C-alpha positions, 0 to 999 in steps of 0.5 A: 632592320637586320644587315640583309635589308630585311627585318625579322622574321623576313630575314630568316629566309635567307638562310632557311634552306637551299632549293634543292631541299624544298621539291614538294609542291603541295602547301600541306607538305611545305615547311611550318613556315608560320611558326617562324612568326610571320603574319599580315604585317610582313606581307610587304617586305615578303612581296619585296623578297619574292621579287628580289632579283638579287638572289638569282645571281647566287648559286642554287645550291646556296639558301639565298637563292630560294629565299624568294621562293620561301617568301612567295610560299609564305605569301600564299599561306597568308593569303595575301591578295597584295601579291597577286599583281607582283608575282605574275612577272615570276611567270616570265622570269628567266631564273625562277620561272621553272620553279614558279611554274610548279609552285604558283598554282599552289600560291594562287590557290591559297590566295583564292578567287580574288586572283581570278581577274588578274590570271584571267587577264594574263591569259587572254593577253597574246603578248605574254609568252605560251608558257607564261599563259599556261602558268596561267591556267595552272593557276585557275585550275588550281584555284577551281579545285581549291574553291568549289564556289569559283569553279564555275566561273573558272571553267567559264573562263577556260572554255571562252579562252579555248573558244578562241582556239584559232587565235591561241598558240596551239600549245596553249590550247593543249593545256586548256584541254587538259585543264577542262579534263581536270575539272571534268568538263565533258560538254567542252568535247564538241569545242575540243573536236573543233579546236582539233579539227582546225588543226590548232592543238599541239598533239605533241602536249595534248595527244590525239583527239582519241586520246582526249576522248579516252582521258575524258572516259568517253571512249575505250582505249583501242591503242597505246596512247602517246603521252604528252609533256608536262609543263617543265618539259614544255619550258624546255621544248619552247626554247629548244626543240626536244632531241628525244621522241615523245615517250609512251606510256599507259596513262593516255593524255598527260600533264603529269606534274611530277618532274622527270628526275634527270630534267630536274637535276639538268635544270638545277645544273643550269641555275648554278653559277660557275 
């Protein structure tokens, strides 16, 4: 055991790299973590590090701040089913939540269908924040894309949750609709229309019903569409109303996961401790 309280090679993650250097979400472009010697025997200590709040008090430019991020990535690469439950609270973590929002879909996608029951429960539980439930949607969507054998089950979960549109937060409905669009489920359009007619979809995030139909390829674009917000902008908007008007662009219904550069820099500054 090293002086950090973590055994090798887990202790190497405390000096591996600062968060500013790991902005790539796709696991195919992550560093070759497994070359450091990680295996299934390290899963318990990786879970402990991934959920360790000690390092959230450090400067985000300090490599130790990013140690939990490296840890949860490796848990994904190890397909660690034991990490499914412990990682869930990260969706509502005040310090790492914005990073987890981007990365957990990939982590749970790597872990695979075993994570579906836990994510389904998170999505269905209205006691969680809309942001956390939206993260669950993203994770379920990613599992569906990475594991075709689970796609039908994932679509059923997302569709069922949208059927409860009157009980859901309008923001949650917006991202359920986006997931159905991403998973190419045009048969959900009648249900989506019902949600819009009930005024249960936040158009700030999803756009109008006409824009949704364009995004599904069911209608020709007749006007310049309004862009919805991506999930990082949603997190900021849910804390404080945005001061800028919604932006415009040529892409129609949008939940672009590419981060806005200036917004990202602002979030990083907010994580830095004076």
